[in-house]
C-alpha positions as CSV (number, residue, x, y, z in Angstrom):
1,M,18.9,7.6,14.0
2,Q,22.3,9.1,13.5
3,R,22.4,7.9,9.9
4,L,19.5,10.2,8.9
5,F,21.8,13.2,9.5
6,S,25.0,13.9,7.7
7,T,26.5,16.3,10.3
8,F,25.6,18.8,12.9
9,P,27.8,21.7,11.9
10,S,28.3,24.6,14.3
11,G,30.0,27.9,13.6
12,W,29.2,29.7,10.3
13,P,27.8,26.6,8.6
14,G,25.5,26.0,11.6
15,V,24.3,29.6,11.4
16,G,23.7,29.2,7.7
17,L,21.5,26.1,8.3
18,L,19.7,28.0,11.1
19,L,19.0,30.8,8.7
20,L,17.7,28.4,6.0
21,R,15.4,26.8,8.6
22,V,14.1,30.3,9.7
23,I,13.4,31.4,6.1
24,L,11.7,28.1,5.4
25,F,9.6,28.6,8.6
26,V,8.5,32.0,7.5
27,A,7.6,30.8,4.0
28,L,5.6,27.8,5.2
29,I,3.7,29.8,7.8
30,H,2.9,32.4,5.1
31,F,1.7,29.8,2.7
32,G,-0.3,28.0,5.3
33,L,-2.0,31.1,6.7
34,V,-2.9,32.4,3.2
35,R,-4.2,29.0,2.3
36,L,-6.3,28.9,5.5
37,S,-7.8,32.3,4.8
38,E,-8.9,31.3,1.3
39,A,-9.8,27.7,2.1
40,S,-13.2,28.6,3.6
41,S,-14.9,27.7,0.3
42,E,-12.7,24.6,-0.3
43,G,-13.1,21.5,1.8
44,M,-9.6,19.9,1.3
45,G,-7.7,23.2,1.1
46,I,-7.3,23.1,4.9
47,V,-5.1,20.0,5.0
48,P,-2.1,21.3,3.0
49,A,-2.4,24.5,5.0
50,W,-2.1,22.8,8.3
51,I,0.7,20.5,7.0
52,A,2.6,23.6,6.0
53,I,2.1,25.4,9.3
54,L,3.1,22.3,11.4
55,A,6.1,21.6,9.2
56,G,7.2,25.2,9.6
57,V,7.0,24.9,13.4
58,F,8.9,21.6,13.4
59,L,11.6,23.0,11.1
60,L,12.1,26.1,13.2
61,A,12.7,23.9,16.2
62,G,14.8,21.5,14.1
63,L,12.9,18.4,15.1
64,W,12.9,15.4,12.7
65,T,14.4,17.8,10.1
66,P,15.0,15.4,7.1
67,L,11.5,13.9,7.2
68,I,9.6,17.1,7.9
69,A,11.5,19.1,5.3
70,A,10.7,16.4,2.7
71,V,7.0,16.5,3.7
72,A,7.1,20.3,3.5
73,G,8.6,20.2,0.1
74,L,6.0,17.8,-1.2
75,D,3.2,19.9,0.4
76,V,4.5,23.1,-1.2
77,V,4.7,21.4,-4.6
78,L,1.1,20.2,-4.2
79,M,0.1,23.8,-3.3
80,A,1.9,25.0,-6.4
81,F,-0.1,22.7,-8.7
82,S,-3.4,23.3,-7.1
83,L,-6.0,25.5,-8.8
84,S,-5.9,28.3,-6.2
85,A,-2.1,28.8,-6.0
86,A,-2.1,32.0,-8.1
87,P,-2.9,34.4,-5.2
88,L,0.1,33.1,-3.3
89,G,2.6,34.5,-5.7
90,G,2.6,32.0,-8.5
91,S,4.1,28.5,-8.7
92,G,7.7,29.9,-9.1
93,V,7.8,30.9,-5.5
94,H,6.4,27.5,-4.4
95,I,9.0,25.6,-6.4
96,M,11.8,27.8,-4.9
97,V,10.5,27.0,-1.4
98,A,10.3,23.3,-2.3
99,V,13.9,23.3,-3.5
100,L,14.9,25.1,-0.2
101,A,13.0,22.4,1.7
102,S,14.8,19.6,-0.1
103,S,18.1,21.3,0.5
104,V,17.4,21.5,4.2
105,A,16.3,17.8,4.1
106,M,19.6,16.8,2.5
107,L,21.9,19.1,4.7
108,G,20.4,18.3,8.0
109,P,19.4,20.4,11.0
110,G,22.7,21.9,12.2
111,A,24.0,22.3,15.7
112,W,21.3,24.6,16.9
113,S,18.4,22.2,16.7
114,V,16.4,19.7,18.8
115,D,17.8,17.0,16.5
116,A,21.3,17.8,17.5
117,R,20.4,17.6,21.1
118,L,18.6,14.3,20.7
119,F,20.6,12.5,18.0
120,G,24.0,14.3,17.9
121,R,27.3,12.8,18.5
122,K,27.9,11.9,22.1
123,R,31.2,11.3,23.9
124,I,31.2,8.4,26.4
125,D,34.3,8.1,28.6
126,I,34.3,4.5,29.7
127,D,37.3,4.8,32.0
128,R,35.6,7.4,34.1
129,R,32.4,5.4,34.3
130,R,34.4,2.5,35.9
131,G,36.1,4.7,38.4
132,R,39.5,4.6,36.8
133,K,41.5,7.6,35.9
134,P,42.4,7.9,32.3
135,P,46.1,7.4,31.4
136,L,48.1,10.6,30.8
């Protein structure tokens, strides 16, 4: 699973990735809620809305970031090219959010994410596990 993630940066780069994930969360939740409010007349309009909302929650937590960001990007592109995308701000905003999602998918989750806790680099000290003291 480590190969899915390039790095788990901390410090300022980690804060930057966290901010990207937060902005992506806000945009996806907004698109999903607006789509749900207007999807009462459409049957299939609910599916992209729920995909956007769930993807936003997963991205905020930083869980399965590359996969979820790619799915979110595709979902937003589908919303942009659907017939009722005009009340959401036009397709330009959707394309910008899709590019942001693809950027997050390529960069990874950062140090402050569930992915970093689950799949981040671990240090295993073999000498201490066997009861020997490490050489000085």
